[in-house]
C-alpha positions in Angstrom: 0.0 0.0 0.0 2.8 2.3 0.9 4.4 1.6 -2.5 1.2 2.3 -4.4 0.6 5.5 -2.4 4.1 6.6 -3.1 3.7 5.9 -6.8 0.3 7.8 -6.8 1.9 10.7 -5.0 4.8 10.8 -7.6 2.3 10.6 -10.5 0.2 13.5 -9.2 3.1 15.8 -8.3 5.6 14.9 -11.0 4.5 17.0 -14.0 6.8 15.4 -16.5 5.6 11.9 -15.7 2.0 13.1 -15.6 2.4 14.5 -19.1 3.8 11.2 -20.5 1.0 9.2 -18.9 -1.7 11.6 -20.2 -0.3 11.4 -23.7 -0.3 7.6 -23.6 -3.9 7.4 -22.4 -4.9 9.9 -25.1 -3.4 7.8 -27.8 -5.1 4.6 -26.5 -8.4 6.4 -26.3 -8.0 7.8 -29.9 -7.1 4.4 -31.3 -10.1 2.9 -29.5 -12.5 5.5 -30.9 -11.0 5.5 -34.4 -10.8 1.7 -34.9 -13.7 0.3 -32.9 -16.1 3.2 -32.7 -15.2 5.0 -36.1 -18.4 6.0 -37.9 -19.2 4.4 -41.3 -18.8 6.8 -44.3 -19.6 6.8 -48.0 -17.3 8.3 -50.6 -17.2 8.4 -54.4 -14.3 7.3 -56.5 -14.3 9.4 -59.7 -13.5 8.3 -63.2 -12.8 4.6 -62.6 -11.8 3.0 -65.9 -14.1 0.4 -67.4 -12.5 -2.8 -68.8 -14.3 -4.3 -71.7 -14.0 -8.1 -71.2 -12.5 -9.5 -74.5 -9.8 -12.0 -73.6 -11.2 -15.6 -74.3 -14.6 -14.0 -74.7 -17.5 -14.9 -77.1 -16.9 -11.9 -79.4 -13.2 -12.6 -79.5 -13.9 -16.1 -80.7 -16.2 -14.7 -83.4 -13.4 -12.3 -84.5 -15.5 -9.3 -83.3 -13.8 -6.1 -82.2 -14.8 -3.0 -80.4 -15.2 0.1 -82.6 -15.8 3.7 -81.8 -15.4 4.7 -78.2 -13.2 2.4 -76.2 -12.3 4.4 -73.1 -15.2 4.5 -70.6 -15.2 5.6 -67.0 -17.8 5.5 -64.2 -18.0 6.9 -60.7 -18.2 4.3 -57.9 -19.7 4.8 -54.4 -18.1 2.8 -51.6 -18.8 2.5 -47.9 -16.6 1.6 -45.0 -14.9 2.8 -41.8 -13.8 6.4 -42.3 -10.2 5.6 -41.4 -10.2 2.9 -44.1 -11.8 4.7 -47.1 -10.6 8.1 -46.3 -7.3 7.4 -48.0 -9.0 6.0 -51.1 -10.7 9.2 -52.3 -8.2 9.6 -55.1 -7.5 6.0 -55.8 -9.5 5.0 -58.9 -7.7 1.7 -59.0 -9.2 0.5 -55.7 -12.2 -0.8 -57.7 -12.2 -2.9 -60.9 -15.1 -2.3 -63.2 -15.7 -4.8 -66.0 -18.2 -4.6 -68.9 -19.5 -8.1 -69.5 -19.6 -9.4 -73.1 -20.9 -12.9 -72.8 -24.1 -12.1 -74.7 -22.3 -10.5 -77.7 -22.7 -13.0 -80.5 -23.0 -10.9 -83.7 -22.1 -7.5 -85.1 -24.0 -4.6 -83.7 -24.4 -2.2 -80.7 -24.8 -3.8 -77.3 -25.6 -2.5 -73.8 -23.1 -4.2 -71.7 -23.8 -4.7 -67.9 -21.1 -3.4 -65.6 -19.8 -5.4 -62.7 -17.6 -3.8 -60.0 -15.4 -5.6 -57.6 -12.6 -4.7 -55.1 -9.2 -4.7 -56.8 -7.7 -6.0 -53.5 -9.8 -8.5 -51.6 -8.2 -7.5 -48.3 -9.6 -3.9 -48.6 -12.2 -3.3 -45.9 -15.0 -1.5 -47.8 -18.1 -2.4 -49.7 -19.3 -1.2 -53.1 -22.6 0.7 -52.9 -23.4 1.8 -56.5 -22.1 2.8 -59.9 -23.0 6.0 -61.7 -23.9 3.9 -64.8 -25.0 0.3 -64.6 -24.2 -0.4 -68.3 -22.4 1.1 -71.4 -23.2 1.0 -75.1 -20.5 -0.6 -77.2 -20.3 -1.3 -81.0 -18.9 -4.7 -82.1 -18.1 -5.8 -85.6 -15.7 -7.7 -87.8 -12.6 -5.8 -89.1 -12.3 -5.3 -92.8 -10.3 -3.2 -95.3 -11.1 -1.9 -98.7 -9.6 0.5 -101.2 -11.7 3.3 -102.7 -11.1 6.0 -105.4 -11.1 9.4 -103.8 -13.6 11.9 -105.2 -12.9 15.7 -104.9 -15.5 17.8 -103.2 -14.3 21.5 -103.6 -16.9 23.8 -101.9 -16.3 27.3 -103.3 -19.5 29.4 -102.8 -17.8 32.6 -104.2 -15.9 30.8 -107.0 -12.5 29.1 -107.1 -10.5 31.7 -109.0 -10.6 35.4 -108.7 -11.6 37.5 -111.8 -8.7 37.5 -114.3 -7.6 34.0 -113.2 -8.7 30.5 -114.1 -8.4 27.1 -112.5 -8.1 23.5 -113.7 -8.9 20.1 -112.1 -7.7 19.9 -108.5 -4.9 17.5 -107.8 -5.0 14.9 -105.0 -1.8 13.7 -103.3 -3.4 10.2 -103.5 -6.0 8.9 -106.0 -6.9 5.9 -103.9 -7.4 5.6 -100.2 -7.5 2.5 -97.9 -10.5 2.4 -95.5 -10.5 0.1 -92.6 -13.0 -0.5 -89.8 -16.2 -2.4 -89.0 -17.5 -4.5 -91.8 -21.1 -3.1 -91.5 -19.8 0.4 -92.0 -17.1 -0.2 -94.6 -19.4 -2.3 -96.8 -22.1 0.4 -96.8 -19.7 3.0 -98.3 -20.7 4.3 -101.8 -18.1 7.1 -102.2 -15.2 8.5 -100.3 -14.7 12.3 -100.6 -11.8 14.6 -100.1 -13.4 17.8 -98.9 -12.0 21.3 -99.0 -13.9 24.6 -98.5 -12.7 27.9 -99.9 -13.5 31.0 -98.0 -12.7 33.3 -100.9 -11.5 33.0 -104.5 -7.8 32.2 -105.0 -5.1 34.2 -106.9 -2.3 31.6 -106.4 -2.0 27.9 -106.6 -2.6 26.6 -103.1 -2.5 23.2 -101.3 -5.0 22.2 -98.6 -5.3 19.4 -96.1 -8.5 17.6 -97.2 -11.2 16.3 -94.8 -11.9 12.6 -95.7 -15.5 11.7 -95.5 -17.0 8.3 -96.4 -20.7 8.4 -97.5 -23.2 5.6 -97.7 -26.0 5.2 -100.4 -28.3 7.5 -98.4 -25.7 10.2 -98.2 -25.0 9.6 -94.5 -21.6 9.4 -93.1 -20.1 6.0 -92.2 -18.5 5.9 -88.7 -15.7 4.2 -86.8 -13.4 4.3 -89.8 -9.6 4.7 -90.2 -8.2 6.1 -93.5 -4.9 4.8 -94.8 -4.6 2.9 -91.5 -2.7 5.8 -89.8 -5.1 8.6 -90.7 -2.3 10.2 -92.7 -3.2 13.6 -94.3 -4.4 13.7 -97.9 -3.7 17.0 -99.6 -5.6 18.7 -102.4 -3.8 21.2 -104.7 -6.0 23.8 -106.4 -4.1 25.1 -109.6 -4.6 28.9 -110.3 -3.5 30.6 -113.5 -3.2 34.3 -114.4 -4.8 34.8 -117.8 -2.7 36.6 -120.4 -1.8 36.6 -124.1 1.9 36.4 -125.1 4.1 35.7 -128.1 5.4 32.1 -128.4 9.0 31.2 -128.3 11.3 28.1 -127.9 14.6 27.5 -126.1 17.5 25.4 -127.2 19.5 22.9 -125.1 23.1 21.7 -125.6 23.7 24.2 -128.3 27.3 24.6 -129.6 28.9 28.0 -129.1 28.3 29.1 -132.7 24.5 28.7 -132.3 24.5 30.7 -129.0 25.9 33.6 -131.0 23.8 33.0 -134.1 20.6 31.1 -133.2 18.9 28.8 -135.7 15.9 30.1 -137.5 12.6 28.7 -136.3 8.8 29.3 -136.8 6.0 28.6 -134.4 2.3 28.2 -135.1 0.5 29.9 -133.5 2.7 32.9 -133.0 0.9 33.9 -129.8 -1.2 32.1 -127.2 -3.9 33.2 -124.8 -3.3 31.1 -121.7 -3.3 30.9 -118.0 0.1 31.0 -116.4 0.7 29.4 -113.1 2.6 31.2 -110.3 2.6 34.5 -112.1 1.3 37.6 -110.2 1.5 40.2 -112.9 1.3 40.1 -116.8 4.5 42.1 -117.0 6.4 39.3 -115.3 6.6 37.4 -118.6 7.5 38.7 -122.1 7.2 35.5 -124.1 5.7 32.1 -123.6 8.1 29.2 -124.0 6.3 26.3 -125.7 9.2 23.9 -126.1 12.8 23.2 -125.0 14.6 21.7 -128.1 17.7 19.6 -127.5 20.3 19.9 -130.3 20.5 16.1 -130.1 17.1 16.0 -131.9 18.2 18.3 -134.8 19.4 17.0 -138.1 20.3 18.9 -141.3 17.4 20.5 -143.0 13.9 21.3 -141.7 13.0 19.7 -138.4 9.3 19.6 -137.4 8.0 19.2 -133.8 4.4 18.9 -132.7 3.8 20.0 -129.2 0.5 19.0 -127.5 -1.1 22.2 -126.2 -2.0 20.5 -122.9 1.6 19.3 -122.2 3.0 22.8 -121.3 4.2 22.8 -117.7 2.4 25.4 -115.6 0.4 26.6 -118.6 -3.3 26.1 -119.4 -3.9 27.1 -123.0 -7.2 28.9 -123.6 -6.7 29.4 -127.4 -8.8 26.7 -129.2 -5.9 24.6 -130.5 -4.7 21.0 -129.8 -1.2 21.2 -131.2 1.6 23.8 -131.4 3.8 23.3 -134.5 7.5 24.2 -134.3 9.9 24.1 -137.3 13.6 24.5 -136.9 15.9 25.0 -140.0 19.4 23.6 -139.8 21.2 24.9 -142.9 24.6 24.2 -144.4 25.2 21.1 -142.3 25.9 17.5 -143.1 26.2 14.2 -141.1 28.9 11.7 -140.5 29.3 8.7 -138.2 32.1 7.4 -136.0 32.5 4.1 -134.3 32.9 4.7 -130.6 35.4 2.2 -128.9 34.8 0.7 -125.5 37.5 3.0 -124.1 35.2 6.0 -124.9 32.5 4.8 -122.6 32.6 6.0 -119.0 30.5 4.6 -116.1 29.4 6.8 -113.3 27.4 6.7 -110.0 27.5 2.9 -109.5 25.6 1.9 -106.4 27.6 0.1 -103.7 28.2 -3.6 -104.6 27.6 -3.0 -108.3 30.5 -3.4 -110.8 30.4 -3.8 -114.5 32.1 -7.0 -115.7 31.8 -6.6 -119.4 30.2 -4.5 -122.2 27.7 -6.8 -124.0 26.5 -4.1 -126.5 28.3 -0.9 -127.0 27.8 2.0 -129.4 28.6 1.0 -133.0 28.0 4.3 -134.6 27.7 7.9 -133.3 26.0 10.3 -135.7 27.6 13.8 -135.9 26.0 16.9 -137.4 27.7 20.1 -138.4 29.4 22.0 -141.3 31.2 19.5 -143.6 34.7 20.7 -142.8 34.1 20.7 -139.0 32.5 17.2 -139.0 35.4 15.7 -141.0 37.8 17.0 -138.4 36.2 15.2 -135.5 37.9 12.1 -134.3 36.7 9.3 -132.0 38.9 10.7 -129.3 36.7 13.8 -129.3 33.6 11.8 -128.4 32.7 10.5 -124.9 29.7 8.5 -123.7 28.7 8.6 -120.0 26.5 5.9 -118.6 24.7 6.8 -115.3 24.4 3.7 -113.1 22.4 5.4 -110.3 19.3 3.2 -111.0 21.3 0.0 -111.5 19.7 -3.1 -109.9 22.4 -4.9 -107.9 20.6 -8.2 -108.3 20.3 -8.1 -112.1 23.0 -9.6 -114.2 22.4 -8.0 -117.5 21.0 -4.4 -117.8 20.6 -1.7 -120.5 21.3 2.0 -119.7 20.9 5.2 -121.5 24.2 6.8 -122.6 24.8 10.5 -122.8 27.1 11.0 -125.8 28.9 14.4 -126.1 31.3 16.0 -128.4 34.3 17.8 -126.9 36.0 21.0 -128.1 33.7 21.7 -131.0 32.0 25.1 -131.6 29.7 24.1 -134.4 29.1 20.3 -134.3 27.0 18.1 -132.2 25.9 14.5 -131.6 22.5 13.6 -133.1 20.2 10.8 -131.7 19.9 8.8 -128.5 22.1 5.9 -127.4 22.3 3.1 -125.0 24.6 0.3 -123.8 24.0 -3.1 -122.3 26.4 -4.4 -119.6 27.0 -7.6 -117.6 27.4 -7.2 -113.8 30.2 -8.9 -112.0 
């Protein structure tokens, strides 16, 4: 008794010891209240992901896939001791929500029942409710088809501004691969590349097109992927400034003499009314070049060339003609031939691993054109043929290549015609 009384006296009058004992009692009481007497609470777990049950499922065995929306979430209410669920308010992984697919046995839209369970069986809470008890999911078989793209250019105020004209828009791809649910893909009648112009154009412009697949009723098909990766299809709208200019030609590979004294030529028609691409002002162009004539295509006498009017690059001819006629007069010239030896043939730009073993077919005769005295003075040492092997196929044994034959150190002669050689690869 005396020992107890002494201990009690010490406990009452020793402030430090009294503080320690009080703290210990408080902790014990707090734990008792929190764990054993803690009130039950209800909280909501926001945006819990929904897993669509596909592995070893009925739709998977029928080769059905999910199309359209695939990422679903729901809110889940749970109940439990406050001290347990209080830490779960931001843990959307505490609950697993599965959309059940056992009744999906054909293509179509299904309302899948949601089932929620605790992700960890040891968690001490109960699931009260879900914000949604089911989700709508579209199932179908996957197919792919190729379609021809149709241009849909919407220009309520016109495509080209006054004084300009346009031509057929140009697509970066003529065909497009469409993949997705069989029901939707098989319903497609046309696939359009759509571009809308806010105002008429004065320059050629390229747009990113909107790709739209339409069914027979004009409605849009859904859940589709274009070109598998939804890569951009561009639409170029050509714009030409309308003008009328005299016609002219240019010469290529002309010997020095003919730079100083050009050959006489005629063009019919002598002028053309046309749209010129990438030209902002009529004064930017004095003459309209209708052909670039290589001297290798010119022989003695009158040379005639027919140029299709629709073949001019960057030019849209408005004048009502189909063909432009060009005649070039090569006077006071003759022709001669030379046999080009193998030593006169040079190979260039061979790809790695490609090496010429032998020349199967060389150039037997090279035709020269020029004044008689100049032509007679040309020797085979003045002629070189260069063969570009850039496009050689390393796996092919025997191949034929174009040869560029040139004449060195002559001011008034040139090589006429086109040539080729055939080689054997090592």
